[in-house]
VEXDREN-2710 file (C-alpha; in Angstrom, 1 decimal):
% VEXDREN-2710
k/r/px/py/pz
1/MET/-123.6/-113.8/-30.1
2/SER/-126.8/-115.8/-30.0
3/THR/-130.1/-114.0/-30.0
4/ALA/-133.3/-115.8/-29.2
5/VAL/-136.7/-114.2/-29.8
6/LEU/-139.0/-115.7/-27.3
7/ALA/-142.7/-115.9/-28.0
8/GLY/-145.7/-117.4/-26.3
9/ILE/-144.3/-117.3/-22.8
10/ALA/-145.6/-114.1/-21.5
11/THR/-149.0/-112.6/-20.7
12/ALA/-150.1/-109.3/-22.2
13/ASP/-150.2/-107.6/-18.7
14/ALA/-146.8/-108.4/-17.4
15/PRO/-144.4/-110.3/-19.6
16/ASP/-141.9/-112.2/-17.6
17/PRO/-139.6/-114.7/-19.3
18/ASN/-138.4/-116.4/-16.1
19/GLY/-139.4/-120.0/-16.1
20/GLY/-140.2/-119.9/-19.8
21/PRO/-138.7/-122.2/-22.5
22/CYS/-135.2/-121.9/-24.0
23/ALA/-133.4/-123.9/-26.6
24/HIS/-129.9/-124.7/-25.4
25/ALA/-129.8/-126.5/-22.1
26/ASN/-126.9/-125.5/-19.7
27/GLN/-125.9/-122.5/-21.8
28/PRO/-126.1/-118.8/-21.4
29/GLU/-128.3/-117.0/-24.1
30/CYS/-129.4/-113.6/-25.1
31/GLY/-133.1/-112.8/-25.8
32/VAL/-135.5/-110.2/-26.8
33/LEU/-139.2/-110.4/-25.8
34/ALA/-141.7/-107.7/-26.8
35/GLY/-143.1/-106.0/-23.8
36/PHE/-140.2/-107.1/-21.5
37/ASN/-137.4/-104.7/-20.7
38/ASN/-138.8/-102.1/-23.1
39/GLY/-138.0/-104.4/-26.0
40/ASN/-134.3/-104.4/-25.1
41/ALA/-132.1/-107.5/-24.9
42/PHE/-131.7/-109.5/-21.8
43/LEU/-129.3/-112.2/-20.7
44/PHE/-130.4/-115.5/-19.3
45/TYR/-129.2/-119.0/-18.4
46/CYS/-131.0/-122.0/-19.9
47/TYR/-131.1/-124.7/-17.3
48/ALA/-131.1/-128.5/-18.0
49/ASN/-134.9/-128.7/-18.0
50/HIS/-134.9/-126.0/-20.8
51/SER/-136.3/-123.3/-18.5
52/LEU/-134.7/-119.9/-18.3
53/LEU/-133.8/-117.4/-15.6
54/VAL/-133.0/-113.8/-16.5
55/SER/-129.6/-112.8/-15.2
56/GLU/-129.3/-109.2/-16.5
57/THR/-131.3/-106.7/-18.5
58/CYS/-129.6/-104.7/-21.2
59/THR/-130.1/-101.1/-22.4
60/CYS/-130.6/-101.7/-26.1
61/PRO/-132.0/-104.4/-28.4
62/THR/-128.6/-105.6/-29.6
63/CYS/-126.5/-105.1/-26.4
64/CYS/-125.9/-108.7/-25.6
65/SER/-122.6/-110.5/-25.4
66/ILE/-121.8/-114.1/-24.3
67/SER/-118.4/-115.5/-23.4
68/TYR/-118.7/-119.1/-24.6
69/GLY/-116.9/-121.8/-22.6
70/SER/-118.0/-120.3/-19.3
71/THR/-120.3/-122.1/-16.9
72/GLY/-123.3/-120.7/-15.1
73/PRO/-124.9/-117.3/-15.5
74/ASP/-121.7/-115.3/-14.8
75/GLY/-120.3/-115.7/-18.3
76/PHE/-122.3/-113.1/-20.2
77/THR/-122.7/-109.3/-20.1
78/CYS/-124.6/-106.4/-21.6
79/THR/-122.4/-104.2/-23.7
END
């Protein structure tokens, strides 16, 4: 499992990681962003331009699982 802690991409009023930066292009990733999803993990896909799109929100801070080798945002789940 990969966990990314994202910072500096959200406003104080309405944190939204969509379109924010990510590290691993063309890969699914897990993230936690204070103020987003009540501090729980979320699943996202990091596109070629290193911007992300949230695919699913999880119900706890460590409930993120990725099936490596998959392509696109369908290869990961909240556990």
